[in-house]
Structures are given as structure tokens and as C-alpha cells.
C-alpha positions in Angstrom: 89.7 123.2 105.0 92.8 121.4 106.6 96.5 122.1 105.9 99.0 119.4 105.3 102.7 120.1 105.2 105.1 118.0 103.2 108.8 118.2 103.2 110.1 117.9 99.4 113.7 117.8 98.2 114.8 121.0 96.2 115.4 118.6 93.2 111.9 117.3 93.5 110.4 120.6 94.0 111.9 121.8 90.9 111.6 118.4 89.0 107.8 118.6 89.4 107.6 122.3 89.0 105.9 123.0 92.3 106.3 126.8 92.0 106.7 128.8 95.0 103.1 129.2 96.3 100.6 126.6 97.9 100.0 123.6 95.9 96.2 122.3 95.8 95.8 118.5 97.1 94.1 117.9 93.9 97.1 119.4 91.8 99.6 117.4 93.9 97.5 114.2 93.2 97.6 114.9 89.5 101.3 115.6 89.5 101.9 112.1 91.3 99.5 110.3 89.0 101.2 111.6 86.0 104.6 110.5 87.3 103.4 107.0 88.0 101.9 107.0 84.6 105.1 108.2 82.9 107.0 105.4 84.8 104.6 102.7 83.7 104.7 103.7 80.2 108.5 103.9 80.0 108.6 100.4 82.0 106.0 99.0 79.4 108.3 100.4 76.4 111.2 98.8 77.9 109.5 95.5 78.3 108.4 95.6 74.6 111.9 96.4 73.4 113.2 93.3 75.3 110.7 90.7 73.9 110.5 92.2 70.4 107.3 93.6 70.4 108.5 97.3 69.6 109.5 96.1 66.3 106.0 94.8 65.3 104.3 96.6 62.3 100.6 97.8 62.5 99.8 94.7 60.2 101.3 92.3 62.8 99.6 93.8 65.7 96.4 93.9 64.1 96.8 90.1 63.1 97.9 89.3 66.6 94.5 90.8 67.9 92.5 89.1 65.4 94.2 85.9 66.1 93.3 86.2 69.8 89.7 87.3 69.0 89.2 84.4 66.8 90.6 82.0 69.5 88.2 83.2 72.0 85.3 83.0 69.7 85.9 79.5 68.6 86.7 78.0 72.2 
């Protein structure tokens, strides 16, 4: 096994709860992946709010899905 040293700010160290022991590479990858997913979700939510999608009811969402599927079927 090889060792990799990475410098992390104290703020990020605490933010990502890296603890005070060694961190497995797979755990670090998981932490980074979750952070990217969290940021992407927040960005999607922000875009949905900007274009009015966040106000759609479940009925409206299902109607949009059905309309798109019907359009694909009939083209």
C-alpha cells in the first residue's frame, strides 16, 4: 500500500469531519463525491426555483412526463 499526503485547511478538515486519524482513500473519495452531489443538488434546486419548476404540483409533473412520452411515441 502507498501513502499519499494531502494538505487540508483546518476549516475543510472540520467541515468534512476528517477526524484526527488516517483517512482511507475510499473514504476520502466518498466524502468528495457526496460534496459534489450536494452542490449539484443545490444548483438544480436553484435552477428549478428560477424557472418555476419548484412550484409544480405532482399532478403537473406527471402530466409533463406523460406529454413527453406521448410525443416520443407519436413521432
